[in-house]
N, C-alpha and C positions, 0 to 999 in steps of 0.2 A: 947838685944844683944849690945855689945859695938863695934862701928865701929872704924876703924883704920884712924884717922885724923892726924897721925904723920907727914905726909907731907903737912898738911894744907888743902888741897882740895881733894875731891874724885869725880870721874865722876858719873853723874846721867843720866841714860838712861830712857827716858820717852816714854811710849807705850800707845796707845789708848786701853783701857781695852775692848771695844766692838769688835773692828776690828783686833787688834793685830798689827796695823801699828806702826812702829817706828816714833815718832813725832819729837824728838829732843835729842840732847845731851848737858848737862849743867854741871856745877860744884857746889858743896856744901862745905861749911865749916860747922863746928859743930853747929854754931848758926842757919844757914839756915836749917839744918836738924831738929834741935829742933823746929823751927818755923813751918816746914812742918808737924811734928807730932802734933803740938798744934793746928794749924789751919785747918788741913786736906786739904790744898791746897799747891801747889808747891812754895817753895822759893829757890833761888839759890844765888851764889855769883858771881857777875860780875867781871871778871879779868881785863876788860878794865877800868871799873869805879872804881874798888877797894872798892866795897860796896855790901850789900845785895840787892836783888830785888825780889819783889813778882810778880810772872808771872800773867800778866793780870791786874796789878794794874792800868795802864793807859788805856790800849786797851780794858779791859773788858774780854779778852780771857783767863780766869782763868782755872785752871786744878784742878778738884776735885779728891783727891787721893782715890783710890779704894783699892790698896794693895801696900806693899813694899817687895822687895826681895833683899838679899845681896849675893854677891858671896862668893867663898870659902875662899878668903883672907880677907873678911870683909872690902874691900876698894873700892867697886863699888856697886852702887845701881841700881836696875831695878824698876822703878816706874810706876805702871799701873794707868791711870787716866780716868776720864770722862771729856773730853775737852769741854769748853764752846764756843770755836771758833778756828780759825787757830793757829797753834803752831808757825808758822814762821812769823818774823817781815815783810816779803814780802807780806803777805796775803795768802800764800800757806798753806794748811792744814798741811803739814809736812815739815821740814827743808831739808829732803832728797828727793828733787824733781828733781835733775839733775843727768842723767845717764852719765857715762864715757864709751868711747869705749876702745878698746884693746891698744891704744896708750896713754890713759889717757886724751883724749880730751873730752870736754863736748858735749853731743848730746841732742836730745830732752828730755824733761821731762819724768821721769819714770812713774809719776802718770797717770793712764789711763784717757782718756778724759771724759769717762762716770762718773768716780768717781769725777772729777773735776766739771762737770756740775751739778751733784746731790748735791754737797756741795754748789755750788753757788745758786741753787734753794732754798735749805733749808735756807740759810743765807738771801736770798731776802725775803722769806716769813716772817721771823722773823723781818726783817728790816721794812717791810710794816705794821706790827702790831704796831710797836713802832713809826714809822714816816710815817703816811699815805700819799700817793701821789694822787693828784687830777687826776680824770679820770682813775685811775688804776683799771683794771679788778679784780686784786687780792683783792684790798681794797673793791670793790663792793661785792665780795663774802664774805669776812669777815663781812662786815656790815650787810648783809642779814642773816648771820648766818648758823647753821648746816643744816637746812631744805633745803635751797637753794644749799649749797654745796653738800649735799647728792644727791639731785635731779640731779645736773650736773654730778656727779660721775656716777650715774646709766645711764644717757644719754650717756656719753662717753664710758662706758663699752659696751652698746648696739652697738655703732658705730664700736667698735673694732670687735665685733662678725660678724657684717654685712660685714666689710672689709675682714674678714677671709672667710666667705661664698662666697664672690665675687671672691676669689682667686686673689686679687690685692695686690701685695707686696707693692707698693708705698702707696696705701691707708691704708693698715694695718700699716705701719711705721708712717704715719701721724696721724692716729686715736690713736695709742699707745702712741705717744708723748703727745697728748691731755689728755689721761687717766692718764699718769704718772704726768703731770702738776697738774691735779685736785687732784691726790693722795697726792702730796706734800701740797697742800692747806688744804686738809682734816686733814692730820697729824699735820700740824702746828696749825690748829684751835683747835685741841684736845690736843695740847701740848705734842705730841709724837715725839721723835727724830728719825731720820733715824737710828742712831747708835743703837737704842733700837730694832728696826726691824731686823737690821743686826745681833744683838746678838741672837735674837730668831732663826733666820735661821741657824746660826752657831751652836746652841744648838741642832737643829733638825738634822743637818748634822752629828753631833758627835755621834747621837743615831742611825744613819742608820747602818744596819747590826748587831745591837745588840738587836733587837726586839725579836728574837727567837720565832716567832708566836704570839707575843703580838699584838693583833688586833688593839688596841688603838694607839699604837706607829706607826704601819704601816700606819694607816689612817691619823695620824697627819701629816706625811711628804707627 
């Protein structure tokens, strides 16, 4: 399909394919669009620099294109991507992290704190794999390998159950945090991204209510 570049640039809305979160808005000229098609990674045109830029070329936070959609006027793109890191130059996962009140004043970030800490944990795990830190417990687990990680995971799961049986809310919160931490270690060790788990959960959620007695579908959720 021929896009309308008659005005020189078209807006490109970038969305996380796994979560549906809007990551950023940038602009493309025809050359940036062609490079995006060619490389399967996002390229844009910087209005401030007056030149093309490959997203993640210096930071490593590239965006692998999963699909492209165009609006009815053929002058705006919606790009679904698999992001390798934060989309925003500030280090935030998305550029749209500031919420405005009814007067248009900036208030606290819109991104839920749990989403932020999950992203931070995932990034820290990957960082530890590339740049080990002396006396790091995470690196200790990576060095010991899957058997040690699996053993710790089972131990922490047991602690969660014990906390629940004890009817201790504070204990349950503490032990669940331990279990989640070791979950991130396990996923990272097996090269599984949190976004892939989220995509699976979203797929299951989409199937809810559509099973119509299909026992396998009911049990899967």
